[in-house]
C-alpha positions as CSV (number, residue, x, y, z in Angstrom):
1,X,124.3,70.6,65.6
2,X,126.7,73.7,64.8
3,X,123.3,75.6,65.9
4,X,122.5,73.4,69.2
5,X,126.5,74.8,69.7
6,X,125.7,78.4,69.8
7,X,122.8,78.4,71.5
8,X,124.5,76.2,74.4
9,X,127.5,78.8,74.0
10,X,125.8,81.6,74.1
11,X,123.8,81.0,77.2
12,X,127.1,80.0,79.1
13,X,128.7,83.0,78.3
14,X,125.4,85.2,78.8
15,X,124.6,82.9,82.2
16,X,124.4,85.8,84.5
17,X,122.1,88.0,82.6
18,X,119.8,85.1,82.7
19,X,120.1,84.9,86.4
20,X,116.8,87.2,87.6
21,X,115.2,85.2,85.1
22,X,116.1,81.6,86.2
23,X,115.6,82.8,89.7
24,X,111.7,84.1,88.6
25,X,111.1,81.1,86.3
26,X,112.6,78.2,89.3
27,X,110.1,79.8,92.0
28,X,107.1,79.9,89.9
29,X,107.1,76.4,88.9
30,X,107.9,75.5,92.1
31,X,105.2,77.5,94.1
32,X,102.6,76.7,90.7
33,X,103.5,72.9,91.6
34,X,103.9,72.8,95.3
35,X,100.2,74.4,96.0
36,X,98.5,72.5,92.9
37,X,99.7,69.6,94.1
38,X,98.6,69.9,97.8
39,X,95.5,68.2,96.9
40,X,96.8,64.9,95.8
41,X,97.9,64.3,99.2
42,X,97.0,60.7,100.9
43,X,96.0,62.0,104.3
44,X,92.8,63.9,103.2
45,X,91.0,61.2,101.5
46,X,89.4,60.3,105.3
47,X,88.2,63.7,106.1
48,X,85.3,64.4,107.8
49,X,82.8,66.4,106.3
50,X,83.0,68.9,106.6
51,X,87.0,69.2,106.7
52,X,86.7,67.3,103.1
53,X,83.8,70.2,101.8
54,X,86.3,73.0,102.8
55,X,89.7,71.3,101.4
56,X,88.0,70.7,98.1
57,X,86.9,74.9,97.9
58,X,90.4,75.5,98.9
59,X,92.2,73.4,96.0
60,X,89.4,74.7,93.5
61,X,90.0,78.1,94.3
62,X,93.9,77.6,94.6
63,X,93.5,76.3,90.9
64,X,91.7,79.1,89.6
65,X,93.9,81.7,91.2
66,X,96.5,79.8,89.4
67,X,95.2,80.4,86.4
68,X,94.8,83.5,86.8
69,X,98.3,83.9,88.2
70,X,100.0,82.2,85.0
71,X,98.4,85.1,83.0
72,X,101.1,87.2,85.3
73,X,103.7,85.6,84.5
74,X,103.4,85.5,81.2
75,X,103.5,89.6,81.5
76,X,106.6,88.7,83.5
77,X,108.9,86.6,81.3
78,X,107.7,88.8,78.8
79,X,109.0,91.7,80.8
80,X,112.4,90.2,81.9
81,X,112.6,88.8,77.9
82,X,112.9,92.7,76.6
83,X,115.6,93.6,79.4
84,X,118.2,90.1,77.9
85,X,117.0,91.8,74.4
86,X,118.2,95.0,75.1
87,X,120.8,93.4,77.0
88,X,122.2,92.5,74.3
89,X,121.4,94.8,71.3
90,X,124.7,95.5,70.0
91,X,125.5,91.8,70.2
92,X,122.9,91.0,67.7
93,X,123.5,94.3,65.7
94,X,126.9,93.0,65.0
95,X,125.3,89.2,63.9
96,X,123.5,90.8,61.5
97,X,126.3,93.0,60.5
98,X,128.2,89.4,59.6
99,X,125.3,88.4,57.8
100,X,123.1,86.5,59.8
101,X,118.9,87.0,59.2
102,X,116.8,88.4,61.4
103,X,114.5,85.4,60.9
104,X,117.8,83.1,62.4
105,X,118.4,85.6,65.0
106,X,115.0,85.5,66.4
107,X,115.4,81.5,66.2
108,X,118.8,81.3,68.1
109,X,117.3,83.9,70.6
110,X,114.1,82.3,71.0
111,X,116.3,78.7,71.7
112,X,118.6,79.9,74.0
113,X,115.4,81.4,76.3
114,X,114.1,77.9,75.4
115,X,117.0,76.3,77.1
116,X,117.1,78.2,80.0
117,X,113.2,78.0,80.5
118,X,113.4,74.2,80.4
119,X,116.2,74.3,82.8
120,X,114.3,76.3,85.3
121,X,111.5,74.0,84.7
122,X,113.3,71.4,85.6
123,X,115.1,72.5,88.6
124,X,112.0,74.6,89.8
125,X,110.3,70.7,89.2
126,X,112.9,69.2,91.9
127,X,112.0,72.7,94.0
128,X,108.4,72.2,94.1
129,X,108.4,68.1,94.3
130,X,110.4,68.8,97.9
131,X,108.7,71.9,99.2
132,X,104.9,70.1,98.1
133,X,106.4,67.5,100.8
134,X,106.4,70.5,103.5
135,X,103.1,72.0,102.3
136,X,101.8,68.7,102.6
137,X,102.7,68.3,106.0
138,X,101.8,71.8,106.8
139,X,98.5,71.4,105.4
140,X,97.8,68.3,107.9
141,X,98.9,70.1,110.8
142,X,96.2,72.9,109.8
143,X,93.6,70.8,109.5
144,X,94.3,68.6,111.8
145,X,94.6,65.1,110.6
146,X,96.7,62.8,111.9
147,X,100.3,62.8,110.5
148,X,100.8,59.4,110.5
149,X,98.8,59.4,107.7
150,X,101.6,61.5,105.7
151,X,103.0,59.9,102.0
152,X,105.2,61.4,100.3
153,X,103.7,62.7,96.7
154,X,104.0,62.9,93.4
155,X,101.4,64.9,91.4
156,X,101.0,64.1,87.6
157,X,98.0,66.3,87.2
158,X,99.7,69.3,89.2
159,X,102.7,68.5,86.9
160,X,100.3,68.3,83.5
161,X,99.1,71.5,84.3
162,X,102.3,73.1,85.1
163,X,103.7,72.2,82.1
164,X,100.6,73.9,80.3
165,X,100.4,76.9,81.6
166,X,104.2,77.3,81.1
167,X,104.2,76.3,77.8
168,X,101.7,78.7,76.5
169,X,103.6,81.2,78.7
170,X,106.8,80.6,76.4
171,X,104.6,80.2,72.9
172,X,103.7,84.0,73.7
173,X,107.3,84.6,74.5
174,X,108.2,83.1,71.2
175,X,105.7,85.6,69.5
176,X,107.0,88.4,71.1
177,X,110.5,87.4,70.3
178,X,110.1,87.2,66.3
179,X,108.0,90.5,66.6
180,X,110.9,92.4,68.5
181,X,113.9,91.1,66.2
182,X,112.3,91.6,63.1
183,X,111.2,95.6,63.7
184,X,115.1,96.2,65.1
185,X,117.4,98.3,62.9
186,X,121.0,97.5,62.5
187,X,122.0,101.6,62.8
188,X,120.1,101.2,66.2
189,X,121.2,98.2,67.8
190,X,125.1,98.8,66.7
191,X,124.5,102.6,68.8
192,X,122.6,101.0,71.6
193,X,125.7,101.0,73.6
194,X,126.2,105.0,73.1
195,X,122.9,106.4,73.6
196,X,122.4,108.2,76.8
197,X,119.5,108.6,79.5
198,X,117.3,111.3,78.8
199,X,117.5,113.4,82.1
200,X,114.5,115.6,82.7
201,X,114.4,118.9,85.4
202,X,111.1,119.1,86.8
203,X,110.6,122.9,88.3
204,X,110.5,123.2,91.8
205,X,107.2,124.4,91.5
206,X,105.6,121.8,89.8
207,X,107.0,119.3,92.2
208,X,105.3,120.8,95.6
209,X,102.1,120.7,93.7
210,X,102.4,117.3,92.5
211,X,104.0,115.9,96.1
212,X,101.0,118.1,97.8
213,X,98.4,116.4,95.5
214,X,100.0,113.2,95.8
215,X,99.7,113.6,99.8
216,X,95.9,115.2,99.4
217,X,94.9,112.1,97.3
218,X,96.4,109.5,99.4
219,X,95.6,111.1,102.6
220,X,91.8,111.0,101.4
221,X,91.6,108.0,99.7
222,X,93.0,106.2,103.3
223,X,90.5,108.5,105.4
224,X,87.8,106.9,103.2
225,X,89.2,103.4,103.7
226,X,89.8,104.2,107.7
227,X,86.3,105.6,108.6
228,X,83.7,103.4,105.4
229,X,85.8,100.2,105.8
230,X,87.5,98.4,102.8
231,X,85.0,96.4,101.8
232,X,82.4,97.4,98.4
233,X,79.3,98.6,99.1
234,X,76.1,98.4,96.7
235,X,74.9,101.5,98.2
236,X,77.9,103.9,97.7
237,X,81.0,103.7,95.4
238,X,83.8,104.3,98.1
239,X,85.2,101.8,97.9
240,X,85.8,103.0,94.6
241,X,86.9,106.3,95.3
242,X,89.2,105.4,97.8
243,X,91.2,102.8,95.4
244,X,91.2,105.6,93.0
245,X,92.4,108.3,95.4
246,X,95.2,106.0,96.5
247,X,96.4,104.7,92.9
248,X,96.6,108.3,91.8
249,X,98.0,110.0,95.2
250,X,101.0,106.8,94.9
251,X,101.9,107.5,91.3
252,X,102.0,111.5,91.8
253,X,104.3,111.2,95.8
254,X,106.8,108.6,93.5
255,X,106.3,111.2,90.3
256,X,107.3,114.9,92.8
257,X,109.5,112.2,95.0
258,X,112.0,112.4,92.9
259,X,112.0,116.2,92.6
260,X,112.0,116.9,95.8
261,X,114.5,114.4,96.9
262,X,117.3,116.3,95.0
263,X,115.8,119.8,96.5
264,X,116.0,118.8,99.8
265,X,119.1,117.6,99.5
266,X,120.9,119.9,97.7
267,X,120.9,122.0,100.4
268,X,122.2,119.8,102.7
269,X,126.5,119.7,103.3
270,X,125.4,115.6,103.0
271,X,124.8,115.8,98.9
272,X,128.5,116.9,98.7
273,X,130.2,114.2,100.4
274,X,131.8,111.4,98.1
275,X,129.6,109.8,95.6
276,X,126.5,110.8,97.1
277,X,125.1,113.7,94.3
278,X,125.5,111.3,91.6
279,X,123.3,108.8,93.8
280,X,120.6,111.3,94.6
281,X,120.8,112.0,90.8
282,X,120.3,108.2,89.9
283,X,117.3,107.6,92.4
284,X,115.8,110.9,92.0
285,X,115.7,109.4,87.7
286,X,114.5,106.2,88.6
287,X,111.6,107.1,91.0
288,X,110.4,109.7,88.2
289,X,110.9,107.6,85.0
290,X,108.9,104.7,86.5
291,X,106.8,105.9,88.8
292,X,103.6,103.7,87.0
293,X,106.0,100.7,88.1
294,X,106.6,101.6,91.7
295,X,103.0,102.4,92.3
296,X,101.7,99.1,91.0
297,X,104.4,97.0,93.0
298,X,103.5,99.3,96.1
299,X,100.0,98.3,95.5
300,X,100.8,94.7,95.0
301,X,103.3,94.9,98.4
302,X,100.7,96.5,100.4
303,X,98.1,93.0,99.3
304,X,101.0,91.1,100.6
305,X,101.4,92.5,103.5
306,X,98.0,92.9,104.6
307,X,97.6,88.9,103.6
308,X,100.2,88.0,105.7
309,X,99.2,89.9,108.6
310,X,95.7,89.7,109.0
311,X,95.4,86.3,107.9
312,X,97.6,84.0,110.4
313,X,96.1,86.2,112.8
314,X,92.5,85.5,112.1
315,X,93.9,81.5,111.6
316,X,95.2,81.5,115.4
317,X,92.4,83.8,116.4
318,X,89.9,80.7,115.3
319,X,91.9,78.2,116.5
320,X,91.6,79.8,120.2
321,X,88.1,80.5,119.5
322,X,87.3,76.6,118.9
323,X,88.8,75.9,121.7
324,X,86.7,78.3,124.0
325,X,83.2,78.1,122.0
326,X,82.6,73.9,122.2
327,X,82.6,73.0,126.1
328,X,80.2,70.6,125.0
329,X,80.1,67.4,122.6
330,X,76.1,68.7,120.9
331,X,73.8,71.2,121.8
332,X,70.1,71.0,120.3
333,X,68.0,73.8,120.5
334,X,64.3,73.9,120.3
335,X,61.6,76.3,119.8
336,X,58.6,73.7,120.8
337,X,56.7,73.6,124.0
338,X,59.5,74.3,126.8
339,X,57.6,71.9,128.9
340,X,58.6,69.4,126.4
341,X,61.2,66.5,127.7
342,X,64.0,67.1,124.5
343,X,65.6,63.9,124.6
344,X,62.6,61.6,125.0
345,X,61.7,63.7,121.7
346,X,64.3,63.6,120.1
347,X,64.6,59.7,120.7
348,X,61.1,59.6,119.1
349,X,62.5,61.0,116.0
350,X,65.5,58.8,115.2
351,X,67.9,60.3,117.1
352,X,68.1,57.9,120.6
353,X,70.0,60.5,122.6
354,X,70.8,57.6,125.9
355,X,72.7,55.5,122.5
356,X,74.6,58.6,121.6
357,X,75.5,60.6,124.8
358,X,76.7,59.6,128.3
359,X,76.1,62.7,129.8
360,X,73.3,65.2,129.0
361,X,70.9,67.7,130.5
362,X,68.2,70.1,129.7
363,X,68.2,73.6,130.5
364,X,65.6,76.5,129.4
365,X,66.9,80.2,128.0
366,X,64.4,82.9,128.7
367,X,63.6,86.7,127.1
368,X,63.7,89.3,129.9
369,X,60.2,91.1,130.3
370,X,61.0,95.3,129.9
371,X,64.4,94.6,130.0
372,X,66.3,95.1,126.5
373,X,70.2,95.4,125.8
374,X,69.5,99.4,125.3
375,X,68.2,99.1,129.2
376,X,71.7,97.5,129.9
377,X,73.9,99.8,128.5
378,X,71.9,102.8,129.2
379,X,74.5,105.5,129.5
380,X,77.1,104.5,127.4
381,X,78.2,105.8,123.6
382,X,77.2,102.2,122.0
383,X,79.0,101.7,118.7
384,X,77.4,98.6,117.2
385,X,78.8,96.3,115.1
386,X,77.0,96.0,111.8
387,X,75.5,93.4,112.2
388,X,74.1,94.1,115.7
389,X,72.9,97.0,114.2
390,X,71.0,95.2,111.7
391,X,69.3,93.0,113.8
392,X,68.5,95.9,116.0
393,X,70.0,95.1,119.1
394,X,69.5,97.8,121.5
395,X,65.7,96.6,121.1
396,X,66.5,93.2,121.9
397,X,65.3,91.7,125.1
398,X,68.0,90.4,127.6
399,X,68.6,86.2,127.6
400,X,67.7,85.3,131.0
401,X,69.0,81.7,132.3
402,X,68.1,80.5,136.2
403,X,71.0,79.6,138.1
404,X,69.9,76.5,138.3
405,X,70.3,75.5,134.7
406,X,73.6,77.6,134.7
407,X,74.8,75.3,137.1
408,X,73.5,72.8,135.2
409,X,75.5,73.5,132.1
410,X,78.8,74.3,134.5
411,X,78.5,70.6,135.6
412,X,78.0,69.4,132.4
413,X,81.5,70.9,131.8
414,X,83.1,70.0,135.0
415,X,82.9,73.3,136.2
416,X,82.4,74.5,140.0
417,X,79.0,76.1,140.6
418,X,78.2,79.8,141.3
419,X,75.6,81.0,144.0
420,X,73.2,84.1,144.2
421,X,71.0,85.4,146.5
422,X,67.5,86.3,146.3
423,X,68.4,89.5,145.0
424,X,71.4,89.1,143.2
425,X,72.3,88.8,139.7
426,X,75.5,87.8,137.4
427,X,76.3,89.0,133.6
428,X,77.6,86.6,131.6
429,X,78.9,87.6,127.8
430,X,81.7,86.4,125.8
431,X,80.6,88.1,122.5
432,X,83.5,90.9,121.5
433,X,81.2,92.9,120.0
434,X,79.4,94.2,123.1
435,X,81.6,92.8,125.6
436,X,82.9,96.9,126.8
437,X,79.6,97.3,127.2
438,X,78.7,94.4,129.8
439,X,81.9,95.5,131.8
440,X,80.8,99.0,131.7
441,X,77.5,98.0,132.8
442,X,78.7,96.3,135.6
443,X,80.7,99.4,137.0
444,X,78.1,101.7,137.1
445,X,76.8,99.1,139.7
446,X,72.7,99.2,138.0
447,X,70.1,97.6,139.9
448,X,67.8,95.6,137.7
449,X,64.3,95.0,137.6
450,X,63.8,91.7,136.5
451,X,59.7,90.0,137.1
452,X,58.6,92.6,139.6
453,X,62.3,91.9,141.9
454,X,65.1,94.4,142.3
455,X,68.6,92.6,141.3
456,X,71.9,93.9,142.7
457,X,74.8,92.6,140.9
458,X,76.8,89.4,142.6
459,X,80.2,90.5,140.7
460,X,81.8,93.7,138.7
461,X,83.1,91.7,135.9
462,X,81.1,89.3,133.4
463,X,81.8,85.9,133.6
464,X,82.6,84.5,130.1
465,X,82.2,81.0,130.2
466,X,80.0,79.5,127.0
467,X,76.8,78.3,128.7
468,X,75.5,77.1,125.6
469,X,76.7,76.5,122.1
470,X,75.6,78.4,119.2
471,X,76.9,77.7,115.5
472,X,78.9,80.8,115.2
473,X,81.0,80.4,118.3
474,X,81.1,82.7,121.2
475,X,77.7,84.8,120.4
476,X,76.8,85.3,124.1
477,X,76.3,88.9,123.9
478,X,74.9,89.1,127.8
479,X,73.1,87.2,129.3
480,X,71.5,87.3,133.1
481,X,71.8,84.7,135.6
482,X,69.4,85.0,138.0
483,X,67.7,83.5,141.0
484,X,65.0,80.6,140.2
485,X,61.8,82.4,141.5
486,X,63.0,85.2,139.3
487,X,63.6,83.4,136.3
488,X,60.0,81.3,136.6
489,X,58.0,84.3,136.7
490,X,59.0,85.9,133.3
491,X,56.5,85.7,130.6
492,X,58.2,86.1,127.4
493,X,59.6,83.8,124.7
494,X,62.1,81.0,125.5
495,X,64.0,78.2,123.9
496,X,65.5,74.7,125.3
497,X,68.4,73.8,124.9
498,X,69.8,69.5,125.3
499,X,73.1,69.9,126.5
500,X,75.3,66.7,125.6
501,X,78.1,64.8,125.8
502,X,79.2,61.8,123.9
503,X,79.4,58.5,125.1
504,X,83.1,57.5,124.5
505,X,82.8,55.3,121.6
506,X,80.2,57.8,119.7
507,X,81.7,58.1,116.2
508,X,80.7,61.8,115.6
509,X,80.0,61.3,112.0
510,X,77.5,58.9,112.9
511,X,75.6,61.0,115.5
512,X,75.6,64.1,112.9
513,X,74.6,61.7,110.3
514,X,71.5,60.9,112.7
515,X,70.8,63.9,113.6
516,X,70.8,65.9,110.4
517,X,67.6,65.1,109.1
518,X,65.9,66.7,112.0
519,X,68.1,70.2,111.6
520,X,67.4,69.9,108.0
521,X,63.9,70.3,108.2
522,X,63.0,74.3,108.5
523,X,59.7,73.8,110.4
524,X,61.1,71.0,113.1
525,X,61.7,73.9,115.3
526,X,65.2,71.7,116.1
527,X,68.8,73.6,115.7
528,X,72.2,71.8,116.7
529,X,75.9,72.9,116.9
530,X,78.1,70.2,117.3
531,X,81.4,69.9,118.2
532,X,83.2,67.9,115.7
533,X,81.4,69.7,113.0
534,X,82.4,73.6,114.6
535,X,85.9,72.2,115.4
536,X,86.5,70.8,111.9
537,X,84.8,74.3,110.3
538,X,87.4,76.1,112.4
539,X,90.7,74.1,111.4
540,X,89.6,73.7,107.5
541,X,88.7,77.5,107.8
542,X,91.9,78.4,109.2
543,X,94.2,76.3,106.7
544,X,92.0,77.4,104.3
545,X,92.7,81.0,105.1
546,X,96.5,80.3,105.9
547,X,97.5,78.1,103.0
548,X,95.5,81.1,99.9
549,X,97.0,83.9,102.0
550,X,100.3,81.9,101.9
551,X,100.2,81.3,98.2
552,X,99.1,84.4,97.1
553,X,101.4,86.0,99.3
554,X,104.5,84.8,98.0
555,X,103.8,84.8,94.4
556,X,102.3,88.3,94.7
557,X,105.9,89.1,96.2
558,X,107.8,87.3,93.7
559,X,105.7,89.3,90.9
560,X,106.6,92.7,92.9
561,X,110.5,91.5,93.6
562,X,110.9,90.4,89.8
563,X,109.3,93.6,88.4
564,X,111.7,95.6,90.6
565,X,114.4,93.7,89.5
566,X,114.4,93.6,86.2
567,X,113.7,97.1,85.4
568,X,116.6,97.8,87.7
569,X,118.8,95.7,86.1
570,X,117.6,97.5,82.3
571,X,118.3,101.4,83.5
572,X,121.6,99.7,84.6
573,X,122.1,98.2,81.3
574,X,121.2,102.0,80.1
575,X,123.3,103.9,82.4
576,X,126.4,102.1,82.2
577,X,128.3,104.5,80.5
578,X,127.6,106.8,83.8
579,X,129.2,104.4,86.1
580,X,132.5,103.8,83.4
581,X,132.9,107.4,83.4
582,X,132.7,107.4,87.1
583,X,135.6,104.9,86.6
584,X,137.8,106.8,84.4
585,X,137.7,110.1,86.5
586,X,139.5,108.1,89.2
587,X,136.4,107.1,91.5
588,X,137.3,104.7,94.2
589,X,135.9,101.0,93.3
590,X,134.6,101.1,97.0
591,X,132.7,104.0,96.7
592,X,131.2,103.3,93.6
593,X,130.2,100.2,95.2
594,X,128.6,101.9,98.1
595,X,126.7,104.1,95.4
596,X,125.4,101.5,94.0
597,X,124.5,99.8,97.1
598,X,122.5,102.9,98.1
599,X,120.9,103.2,94.8
600,X,119.5,99.9,94.4
601,X,118.3,99.9,98.4
602,X,116.5,103.3,98.0
603,X,114.9,101.8,94.9
604,X,113.8,98.9,96.6
605,X,112.9,100.2,99.6
606,X,110.9,103.2,98.5
607,X,107.7,101.2,97.7
608,X,108.1,99.1,100.6
609,X,108.1,102.2,102.9
610,X,104.6,103.3,101.5
611,X,103.2,100.2,101.2
612,X,104.2,99.6,105.1
613,X,101.9,102.9,105.6
614,X,99.1,102.4,103.8
615,X,99.1,98.4,105.7
616,X,98.9,100.4,109.1
617,X,95.3,101.6,107.6
618,X,94.1,99.3,105.5
619,X,96.0,96.0,107.9
620,X,93.6,97.9,110.7
621,X,90.3,98.1,109.2
622,X,90.8,94.7,107.2
623,X,91.6,93.5,110.9
624,X,88.3,95.2,112.4
625,X,86.2,93.4,109.5
626,X,87.3,90.1,110.3
627,X,86.8,90.7,114.3
628,X,83.3,92.2,113.3
629,X,82.4,89.7,111.0
630,X,83.4,86.3,112.4
631,X,83.2,87.8,116.0
632,X,87.2,87.1,116.7
633,X,89.7,89.2,118.7
634,X,92.9,89.6,116.2
635,X,96.0,90.2,118.2
636,X,98.7,91.4,115.3
637,X,101.2,88.5,113.9
638,X,103.9,89.0,112.0
639,X,106.2,86.4,111.2
640,X,105.0,85.5,108.0
641,X,105.2,88.8,106.7
642,X,108.6,89.2,107.8
643,X,109.5,85.8,106.6
644,X,108.1,86.4,103.1
645,X,110.1,89.9,103.0
646,X,113.5,88.4,104.4
647,X,112.9,85.5,102.1
648,X,112.1,86.8,98.4
649,X,111.9,90.4,98.4
650,X,115.7,90.0,100.1
651,X,116.5,87.9,97.8
652,X,115.9,88.9,95.1
653,X,117.3,92.6,95.8
654,X,121.1,90.7,97.1
655,X,120.3,89.2,93.3
656,X,119.9,92.3,91.9
657,X,122.9,94.4,93.6
658,X,124.7,91.5,92.4
659,X,124.5,91.7,88.9
660,X,124.4,94.9,89.2
661,X,128.0,95.3,90.4
662,X,128.8,92.2,87.9
663,X,128.2,94.3,85.4
664,X,129.4,97.4,86.2
665,X,133.3,96.0,87.0
666,X,132.9,93.8,83.8
667,X,135.2,95.8,80.9
668,X,132.8,96.2,78.0
669,X,132.0,93.2,76.3
670,X,133.9,90.7,74.1
671,X,132.0,90.1,70.5
672,X,130.5,86.5,70.6
């Protein structure tokens, strides 16, 4: 009983020291439980086949990532534990001096951290229960599920996984505590409060050389990613070189930035005002001594910012693409005899078109004779996306459709028809990789010869309407709409396409079930694209991207902010004699408070500023990669990045400043 009272009393007395530790554990438990519990929402039990598959992949990936992130959080807990040990070295020394054994002292400290951990686990679980409902509602909206199916959830499985992971973390912490405390010597513990930080001066020449080296490495790494992309390649090692150069450059910049800051500011009147010289020296010492920690934080912040900007932008673009690229309920493409009645053929093969579809029509898409995309883009400097270069687009014949077939497609969509003269053509296209070249071609007003007939453009801008669907969205790289007489004289390859709109009472899953065997047969000559399947894929992919970006973004940001906070608190505990000396010399308490604020702001702001610079380059390249691989046009969407930075990073900054201010203001600790 006495031991328990001692543990509870120590926790109450040092409650403020445990603040960042408690906050980190609480948020980690809440996020860990909430994201893993989303899969238990009953509303997701009735998803369509495509959405169900994507949802299962998302929940499985979150569980795998959770285990990996638990390892990182374990390191974070150990890191915070070392701060608490250092903060209480003098107290532990007095306990040993009064006769307490090292084993009992280690047990006492472990019991304290376990008590704080249990309280944090309970608080995190309570917060996680509420957060899980919010995430479930957001997931329902992202997966386009009826909100009336929402039910409040409690996941025993997620609770057990969270308990196992954090239980393992505390077992490791227990072992670390026993090892650390049994190795401490009484003299070192009692003299801990009188040890000063070593101050190392850096020669100006070394600072300049190190700074130039850092700038050169960082610029070379960014240039490599800008020119070669951010994806690893099997053919070269540009990704590995880029990461290595950025890592070396970042460490060198933080190491050199400290000396450069002092040398630059020391020559200015600002340096001699108030406590500015003290702040500059303190910040320089922190940057130089913690350059590795700051580099890791900068890297994680860059990843967070890239994910938080590109992820939501991708999701929103996919939603827009879903609306634009699915004008029909069903398209069936055939490479069979173009004279065949495709609806009758499908009915014979077990898919009764008339039973499922209210309106349907058949059109033909042809390949132009002796007219390639290279001919269409003649005179332009063409930089194709990799997927188009690999398919040799410039030597591929242009797709041609007759004006009557095009108008048939428009009629199925409920759109107005277009009119063409006997010597005119229209150009259609909605593929982002070639749209600029199509516009430039029309501005040049070329005369095209198709099937022996010279045709002039009837419009100075391409039509952007999807006239038949493919499984990968807006995929019309450029198609010519020509008079019927011209189209009928073409002798190249062609495909027939059945365009269909379902009956009001048609069950899309039943239609897909009947059509799937035909599409699965690679020798059938049939391929299909279905609205429900594509929308499910878009919404499901959208939801998975946003959820994973939120999960990883929040956890990485939590790790960054906690690392900075714990490191700053540790350094503050070591540097307290300097602030106490300032107070004894008569420094204004408000000036000391401002100096503390400036020091912590610069410490938190330095890695964030460099991460923003990296994000401008890497985020732009990530967006380009997504655009090219998914045929999307992304617009910057920064709301998630600002929300995460404000809530997590800003919250830890304020918590750190408050704890450090209290440490400076409080008198020497009374003996326990």
